[in-house]
C-alpha positions as CSV (number, residue, x, y, z in Angstrom):
1,M,21.2,-10.7,-29.6
2,T,20.0,-13.8,-31.3
3,Q,16.6,-14.0,-33.1
4,S,15.1,-16.3,-30.4
5,M,16.2,-14.0,-27.6
6,R,14.6,-11.0,-29.4
7,F,11.4,-13.1,-29.8
8,F,11.2,-14.0,-26.1
9,L,12.0,-10.4,-25.1
10,S,9.3,-9.1,-27.4
11,I,6.8,-11.6,-25.9
12,F,7.8,-10.7,-22.4
13,L,7.4,-7.0,-23.1
14,A,4.0,-7.4,-24.7
15,T,2.8,-9.6,-21.8
16,A,4.1,-7.0,-19.3
17,S,2.5,-4.2,-21.1
18,L,-0.9,-6.0,-21.3
19,A,-0.7,-6.9,-17.6
20,S,0.2,-3.4,-16.7
21,A,-2.6,-1.9,-18.7
22,S,-5.2,-4.3,-17.3
23,L,-4.1,-3.8,-13.7
24,L,-3.9,0.0,-14.0
25,N,-7.5,0.1,-15.2
26,T,-8.6,-1.4,-11.8
27,A,-6.4,0.8,-9.6
28,G,-9.1,3.2,-8.4
29,A,-12.4,2.4,-6.8
30,A,-15.5,3.5,-8.7
31,T,-17.2,5.3,-5.9
32,A,-16.6,6.4,-2.3
33,E,-19.0,3.6,-1.2
34,D,-16.9,1.0,-3.1
35,L,-13.7,2.3,-1.6
36,N,-15.2,2.2,1.9
37,A,-16.4,-1.4,1.4
38,D,-13.1,-2.5,-0.2
39,S,-11.1,-0.9,2.7
40,K,-13.2,-2.5,5.4
41,Q,-13.0,-5.9,3.7
42,A,-9.2,-5.6,3.3
43,L,-8.8,-4.9,7.0
44,Q,-10.9,-7.9,7.9
45,T,-8.7,-10.0,5.6
46,L,-5.5,-8.6,7.1
47,Y,-6.8,-9.3,10.7
48,K,-7.6,-12.9,9.8
49,A,-4.1,-13.4,8.3
50,S,-2.3,-11.4,11.1
51,P,-3.7,-11.3,14.6
52,V,-0.9,-8.9,15.5
53,A,-2.5,-6.3,13.1
54,K,-5.9,-6.8,14.9
55,D,-4.2,-6.2,18.3
56,I,-2.4,-3.1,17.0
57,S,-5.7,-1.7,15.6
58,Q,-7.1,-1.7,19.1
59,K,-4.4,0.8,20.2
60,A,-4.2,2.9,17.0
61,K,-5.6,6.4,16.8
62,A,-6.5,5.9,13.1
63,V,-5.8,3.4,10.3
64,L,-4.9,4.4,6.8
65,V,-5.8,1.5,4.5
66,F,-5.2,1.1,0.8
67,P,-7.0,-2.1,-0.3
68,K,-5.4,-2.2,-3.8
69,I,-2.2,-0.7,-5.0
70,I,-1.3,-1.4,-8.6
71,K,2.5,-1.4,-9.4
72,A,3.9,-1.8,-12.9
73,G,7.3,-1.1,-14.5
74,L,9.8,-1.8,-17.1
75,V,13.0,0.0,-15.9
76,F,10.7,3.0,-15.0
77,G,7.8,2.1,-12.9
78,G,5.1,3.4,-10.7
79,S,2.3,2.5,-8.4
80,Y,-1.1,4.0,-7.6
81,G,-4.1,3.3,-5.3
82,E,-6.7,4.9,-3.3
83,G,-7.6,4.4,0.4
84,V,-9.4,5.7,3.4
85,L,-8.4,7.1,6.8
86,M,-10.5,5.3,9.4
87,K,-11.0,6.4,13.0
88,G,-12.6,3.5,14.7
89,S,-15.1,2.0,12.3
90,K,-15.9,5.3,10.6
91,V,-14.3,6.6,7.4
92,D,-12.7,10.0,8.1
93,S,-11.2,11.0,4.7
94,Y,-9.8,9.7,1.5
95,Y,-6.2,9.5,0.2
96,N,-4.2,8.3,-2.7
97,S,-0.8,6.5,-2.7
98,V,1.6,7.2,-5.5
99,T,5.2,5.9,-6.0
100,G,7.6,6.4,-8.9
101,S,10.7,4.3,-9.3
102,W,13.4,3.4,-11.7
103,G,16.0,0.6,-11.9
104,L,16.1,-3.1,-12.7
105,Q,12.4,-3.9,-12.7
106,A,9.9,-5.5,-15.1
107,G,6.4,-6.7,-14.6
108,A,3.2,-5.8,-12.7
109,Q,1.7,-6.6,-9.4
110,S,-1.0,-5.6,-7.0
111,Y,-1.0,-5.5,-3.2
112,G,-2.7,-3.7,-0.3
113,Y,-1.3,-2.0,2.8
114,A,-2.5,-0.6,6.0
115,L,-0.7,2.1,8.2
116,F,-1.7,2.0,11.8
117,L,-1.2,5.5,13.1
118,M,-0.4,5.2,16.8
119,T,-0.1,8.8,17.9
120,D,-2.1,12.0,17.5
121,K,1.1,13.5,16.1
122,A,1.1,10.9,13.2
123,V,-2.6,11.5,12.5
124,N,-2.2,15.2,12.5
125,Y,0.9,15.0,10.2
126,V,-1.1,12.9,7.6
127,R,-4.0,15.4,7.7
128,E,-2.0,18.6,7.7
129,T,0.7,17.9,5.1
130,K,0.0,18.4,1.4
131,G,1.4,15.0,0.6
132,W,3.2,12.8,3.2
133,E,6.2,11.0,1.9
134,V,6.6,7.8,3.8
135,G,10.1,7.8,5.4
136,V,9.9,11.5,6.1
137,G,7.9,12.7,9.2
138,P,6.4,10.1,11.5
139,T,8.5,6.9,12.1
140,V,7.0,4.0,10.2
141,V,7.9,0.4,11.0
142,V,7.1,-2.1,8.2
143,V,5.8,-5.3,10.0
144,D,6.9,-8.5,8.5
145,A,6.8,-12.0,10.0
146,G,10.0,-11.4,12.0
147,V,8.9,-8.0,13.4
148,A,5.4,-9.4,14.2
149,K,6.9,-12.0,16.5
150,N,8.3,-9.3,18.8
151,L,5.4,-6.9,18.8
152,S,2.8,-6.7,21.6
153,S,0.6,-3.9,22.8
154,S,3.2,-3.1,25.5
155,T,6.1,-2.8,23.0
156,L,4.4,-0.4,20.6
157,K,6.6,2.7,20.7
158,D,6.7,4.0,17.1
159,D,4.4,6.5,15.3
160,A,3.1,4.1,12.7
161,Y,3.1,0.4,11.8
162,A,2.7,-0.7,8.2
163,F,1.4,-4.1,7.1
164,I,1.6,-5.1,3.4
165,F,-0.8,-7.8,2.3
166,D,-2.4,-9.6,-0.6
167,Q,0.6,-9.5,-3.0
168,Q,-0.2,-10.8,-6.5
169,G,1.7,-10.5,-9.7
170,L,5.0,-10.8,-11.5
171,M,7.3,-8.4,-9.6
172,A,9.5,-9.3,-6.7
173,G,9.3,-7.3,-3.4
174,V,7.2,-4.4,-2.2
175,S,8.4,-1.3,-0.5
176,I,6.4,1.7,0.7
177,E,9.5,3.8,1.3
178,G,9.2,7.0,-0.7
179,T,5.5,6.6,-1.3
180,K,3.6,9.9,-1.4
181,I,0.2,9.9,0.4
182,S,-2.1,12.8,-0.4
183,L,-5.6,13.8,0.6
184,I,-8.2,13.5,-2.2
185,K,-11.8,14.5,-2.5
186,R,-14.4,11.8,-3.0
């Protein structure tokens, strides 16, 4: 490796480390009240950006919303964030979202996501498991622009629908597959 390549690699690694550290310091909300407010604001932002999400919320039994997930990695990576389970407009309980990964990755990003739980079975599964791994248990459909075009309140047949929103940062792509969601006390 040439000296200039090493220099650029060291600059990149230092920048990624600083970005990761600064983002990870903001991953959790300071108080339950902050988390409640952030979650409600995140849903309002999602509803403005995606009217389909607003329509689905009207049919959902509950909504699990994580307003800010922080993801960072350099070969090995992880993400963390806290959110709320809302039934109607009331906060029911608090959860965290944790993901670990490895592979070709470098950088840091933040994003939010909301899971619209459409059945009592899905709501009960989230409440009763000691850590729900997305992809195991209730069927979750990640809604992107293509899926959203074909959704209406009469075509909703799955247990849960996930919307990822507000992506910012230096990593490409977001997946919630394999994410572990666990009940926390606030």
